[in-house]
N, C-alpha and C positions, 0 to 999 in steps of 0.2 A: 910363175904359175903355169903348169903344163895344160894341154888341152883337156885332159880328163878332169883336172881340178877346176878348170873354168866351168865345165858342164855341171859338176857337182855343186859349185858355188851358185850358179844360176838357178839350179833346181831348189837349193836351200832358200834363196831369196824369194822365189815364187811361193814356196810353201809358207815362209814367214809372213808374207803379205796376205796369203789366203787365210792363215790363222788369225791375223789381226782383224781381217774383214769378218770372219766367222764369229769372233768374240764380240765384235761391235753389233752384229745383227741380232735381232730377237730370236729366241728358240723357234724352231719349226714346229708347226702344229702337230701334235700327236707323237712327237719323238720322245718326250720325257728325258730322263738321264741317259747319258751315253751307254749303250749296251756293251757288254763284253762280246768278243768274237772267239769262237773255237772252230777252226777249220781242220777237219780230218780228211786227209788224202791217202787213199790206199793205192798200192802199186799193182797193176795188172789184174785187178778184181773185175770179174765179168758181171754183166747186167743180170744174168740168171743165177749167179752164185749166192745171192742173198734171198732170204725168205720173203721180204716184202714184194719182190718182183716175181718170185718163183716159189710157190708153195710146195712144189715137189723137189726142191733142191736137195742134193745129197748132204749138204753141209748145214750144220746147226749154227744159226746166227741170231740168238734170242735178243742180244743187246742192240743189234741193228734193227731188229723188229720192234724193240721197245722205243727206239728213237723215231721210227716211222709212225708208231702209234701215238706219239706225243707231238708230231709235227706234220709236215707235208712231204709226200713222195712225188717226185717228178718221173713220169714214165718215159719221157722223151728228152733226156738230158744227154749232152754230147761233149766229148773230148776229142783230142787228136788221136791217131792210131798208135803212137808211141809216146814215151814218157817226157823227154825234155821239152818238146814243143808245148805240151799241155802245161807243164810247170811254168814255162816262160809266159804263157798266156794268162794263167792265174795270177802271176805276179804283176802283170802289166795291163791287163784288160785289152790287149791287142792281139790280132791274128799273128801267127808265127811268121807269115810272109813279111811283116813289118820289122820284127826283131831279127829276122834271119835265122832263127833257130827252128828249122823245119824237120830235123831228124834228131835221134838221140845223140848226145854229145859223146864222141869217142876221141879222146885227146891224142892218141897216136895217129889218128886220121885215117884209119882203115876204111871208113865209109865215105871218105871225101874223094872227089873225082881224080885228084892227082895221085892217089895211092890205090886206085880201084883195081882189083885183080880178078874179079869174077867175069865170066864170059856172058855178058848181058848185052842186049841190043843198044842200050843207052848207058852213058855215064851219068851217075846221079848228080843232081845239082849241088854246088857247094853250099855249106851252111855255116853260120856263126857259131864259134866254140865257147861263147860265154854271154850271159845276159848283160847287155850294155849298161854301164854305170849311169849313163845319162837318163835311163828310164826311171821314173818315179814309181817305185814298187809299192805294193799294197802296204807293206810295213811303213815305208816313208810317207805314205799318205795319212796314216793314222797317228804316227808319232807326234806331229806338231799339235795334236789335239789332246795331249796328255795320256796317250795310250802307252802302256808297257808292251813290248813286242818280243815274241819268243818263237823260235823254230827248233823242232826236233825231227831227226830222221833224215830221209833222203833228199838232197838238194839237187845235184846233177845239173848245175847251171853255170859251171865255170871253175877254174883253178883258184889258187890263193890270190887274193885281191878282188875276187868276184863271189865270195862266199856270203852266207846270210848276214854276218856282222858287217860286211861291206855294202849291204843292200837294205839297211834299215832295221835289222833285228838286234835288240839289246842282248839277247841270249841265244846261243847256238849250241845245241846238243846233238852232234853227229853229222851236221850238214857239211859235206865236203864235195870235191869235184866228181865223185862217183858214189855208188852205194858202198857202205862199209863191207858189204858181203863179198866183194871181189878182190880184197886185198889178201895178205898172207894169213889172215885169221881163220876162224872157224865158222864164218857165215853168221847164222842166227844165234850163235852161242859164243861166249868169250873164249879166248882173247879176240877182240874185234880188230885190234891194231888200227884204230881210227883216231886220228889226231884231235878230233873234236868230241870224243866220247871215251872217257877212261873205262877200262875194263871193270866189269862187275865180278861177283863171286862165281865159282864153277857152278854150272847148272842154270845160271841166269838166262832168260830168253829175251831176245832183242825187242819184240813188240811190247812185252810187259815192261821192260826197262824204259822204253821211250814214253809209254803211258805214265810211268812213275815220275819221269822227269817233267812231263807236262803237268801232272798233279802238283808237284813241288812249286812250279812256277805259279800256278793258279792260287795256291795257298799263300804264297809270298806276296801276291799282288791283288788279293781279293778286295782290298779297300780302295782300289783305283781301277779305271777301265783298262782292259788288256786285250791284246790280239795274240792268240796262241795258235800256231800252225803245227799240227802233228802229222808228219808225212811218213807213214809206215814204209819200210822196205817190203813188208808182206804185201802180196803173196808172190812176189817175184822169185824166180829161180835164184840160187840153188834150192831144190826141193828138199827142205829139212823141216821136220816137225818135232814137237815135244813127244817123247816116247809114250807117255800115257795117252795122248790124243791119237797118235798113230795106231796104237792097239785098238782104241775105240772104233776107229774107222775101218780097220781091217775086219773087225767083227761085223760092223755094219755092212760092209761089202759082201760078206758071205751070205747075207739074206737077200741079196739082189738077184734078179734074173735079167742081166743087162741086155741080152740080145746082141745085135750088131753094134760093136763099139766104134768102129772106124768107117769113115766114108772118104770121099775125095773132094777137095777144093783145088782143082788143077792149078799148079803142078804138084801139090803136096797132099798129105793126108789131113783129115779133119776129125777130131773126136766128136762122137755123137752122144756119148753117155758120161754123166758125172759119176765116177766110182773110184777116183784116185785117193787112196787112204792118206798118203802124206800131204797131199794138197788139202784134203779135208781137215787135217790137223792144223795146217797153217791158217786156213780160213777161220776156224773156231778160235785159235789163239789170238788172231787179230780182233775178233768179235769180243773176246774177254777183255782185251786191252781197251777197246772202246767203252765197255761197261765200267772199267776202272775210272775213266775220265768222267763219265756221266754220273757215277756214284759220288765223285768228289764235288761236282757241281751241286748235287742234292745235299750232300753233307754240310756244305758251307752256305747253303741257302742262296746259291747263285743261279740255279736253273731258271728262275723267273726273270733274270736280267742278262741272260747270255744267249746269243744267237749261236746255234750249232749247225754246221754244215758237214755232210758226209758225201764224199765224191771219190771217183776213181780216175786215174790218169789216162787210161785207155781200156779197151775191152779185154776179156779174158784170153789167155794163151791157149789156143785150141788147135792150131795148125802147125805143120812143119814136116821136114824130111825125116827127122828123128822123133818118132812117136813118144819116146821117153820124156821129151820136153814139151809135150802138149797135154797138160794135166787136166784141163776142164773142158766142158762143152757149154757153148753159148746159146744152144737151141732154146727157143724157136728162131733166134737171130742167126744170120749167116756169117760164117768165117769167124775171125777173131783178131787179136792184136796184130798190127802191121798191115791191116786191110781197111779199105774205106767202105766195105759192107758194114751193116749195122752191128754185127758182132765185134767189130774192131773199134767202133767209135761211140756206140750208145752204152752208157754206163750207169751204175747206181747213183742216185742223187736224192738226198734227204735234207730238208731244211726245217729247223725248229726256231721260230722267231717269236718269243713271248709277246703277247699283246697283238700279234699280227696273224700268225698261223693258228688254225684250229686243229686240235688233235685228230690224227687219223685221216686227214684229207689227202686228196690226190689231184695232181694237175697233169694234163696231157699237153701243155704248152711246150713247144721245143725251146730249150735253153742251152746255151753253149758256154764253154769255159771262159770266154771273154766277158760274160755277163756277171760273174760273181763280184769282181772289183767294184763296178758301179752300184751293184745291189747292196753290198755290205756298207758302202759309204752312205747310201740312201737310207738304209735301216738305222744307221747311227746319226742321221740328221746332218751329215756333212756334205759340203759341196763337191760336185764332180770336178775333175781336173781336165780342162779342155784338151791339153796335149796328150793325155792318156786315153781318153774315152772316144777314140775314133771308131771303134768297132763294138764294144760292149754296150748292152742295154740293161738298165735296171729292171729286174722282174719282181720288184717289191709288190706291184699291183696284183701279180699272180698269186701271191701268198695269202691274200684275203679269201675268206670263205665264199664259195660260189662265184669266184671270179671267172670272167670270160676273156681275160687278158690274152692277147697273142703277141708274140715277139714283134710281129709287124715287118720284119726284115728277113731276107733269106739268110741261111747259115752256109758258110763255105769251108771247104777243106782243100789243102794243097799238100800233097806228099810226093815230091819229085825224087823218090828214093826207092831202092829195093829193100823191102823188109827182110829180116832174118826168118820170117814165118811164111814166106811164099808170095807175098804181095809185091806188085810192081808199081812203078811211077804212075800216079793218077791224081785226079782232082775230082771234087764233088760239090754239089750244091743241093740244099733242101729248101724248097719254097712251098709252104703249106704242107699238104700231104705228099707232095711229089719230090722225088730225089733223082738226080742225074749223076752218073759217074762217067768220067772220060778217062780212058787209058792212054797214056802218053806214048807208049811204044808204037801204036798203030792208029791212034785217033778213034778207036772204037768207043761207042757210047752205049750205056745202059740206062733205062728209065724205069723207075718203079713207083707204084702207088703204095706208100707205106701204110695207109689206112686199111687197105684191102690185102696187103701182101708184105707184112713186116719182115718175113723171111726172105724177101727179094728173090723169089723163084721165077717170076715172069717178067721178061724184058719187054716193055711196051714202046720202045723207041720207034719201031717201024709203024706201030699202030697209032702213034701220036706224033707225027712228024713236025707239026707246028710248035707244039709244046717243047719237043726235044730241041729244035733249033733255037727257040727263045731262051731256054734254060742254059744251053751251051754258050750263047752270047753273053748271058749274065755271068757265067763262070769266067769267060775270057776277059770281059771288061773288069771284073773284080781283080783278076790276076794283074792286069795292067795298073789299076789304081793303087794296089798295095805293093807293087814292086816285086812280084814273085820271081824267083830265079827258076829257070827251067832246066831239065836234063838235056844233054846233048848227045849226038851220035857217038857211039863207041868205035873208034877206028880199029880196035883190036878184036872186035866181035867176029867169031867164026860160026857161021850158020850151021856148019856140019857137026859142031860139038854141042853137047847138052848145055843149056843155058846155066844150069847150076844155081838157081836162086836159093 
């Protein structure tokens, strides 16, 4: 038995013992039968892209609005600034510093320090290229309790041997080492050339197909508890929309008086206005796919026994040197994907938990991607796993009407990389209403009061020296405790050349 097999065997033994204990224990008060779980993850969807957060959004999202109206909306929900770290966090309940997945996984290694070619002051920190098999994933936590498990869409957490079926999912529809969009196929339209998703007929649209696969799974498993993870590729580039919806948003754009469309988030441009017709088509197609899943739950009388979560893996793509690939605006939040400003990490979040949430409620409690794993187990009346829940906190108490629940612990970020959207290596901590960002190139810090300044326009670091020093120490201590890898000096850096982020 090799080392990997030993780790997997040990995890299986632990879960078997946990299941035996859980079966012997009396049911927890108020849990009832085990609920189904549907977790919907959208790629690159900005906080301001959906109508529950932004009534003036350019994009039509009636089904997301419908979900918000039947559950709870979290105004201050957070992810990492890029995709793979958030996905690893959702699967493990741990900060990315513990799993080592701190940047988007690029298997050729172009964003690893050993192959770094950009003229930047620092070399990015190394990161892990696959979700370690010894982690007990969300699916592996639910399976021993009789749950059927399903994954559809974008995985991006490792090569063969580290795919959804290797991490506890019974069914995998499309989850591979990358998004299906970047192979030799046609992106959001067949042929996909995806080894885990056979091609559909001409004209099929990927978000609708993934929703259909999810519905098939729900229908096949409606007599038993299930965990279904629907991870859209939408609304990530390439920017491709259904022709009918593109025409709709082209017409919608002609009625706008957009004013100034571009600003600057040094060293790159930042979009100030939502008016991109193709992106609008992509957002609405995603929303229609969400509606397809919600309709299936209603049709099979499962809405009253199914927890539904809607979340994004990072903020909207709004900055970059090439304006063609910055399709949305996150205003009033600052910057976007690849940054630790709010536009890059604050994301849409909706939770509908029958018997717990009240329709149309709102919570301002900060929640982080680490928190979903323990929260979903808590909602199912299942025990938390001590080796997994080092960072996540169950926010089930926050789902109750009129709750004054607070996470009670700071939230931390560590992004020791140069984003493709202009961001540089940095770390951050939010404690209460206060947020501190530390930039690793020069040690510069920024301090913001998010209650008064969600757009992070006024740096209060000099005005609040004691708070700044205290929060900076918190960030440094957390990095040490979680084993964070740091960027290093780039010996090839030429100060006379443009950095070229």
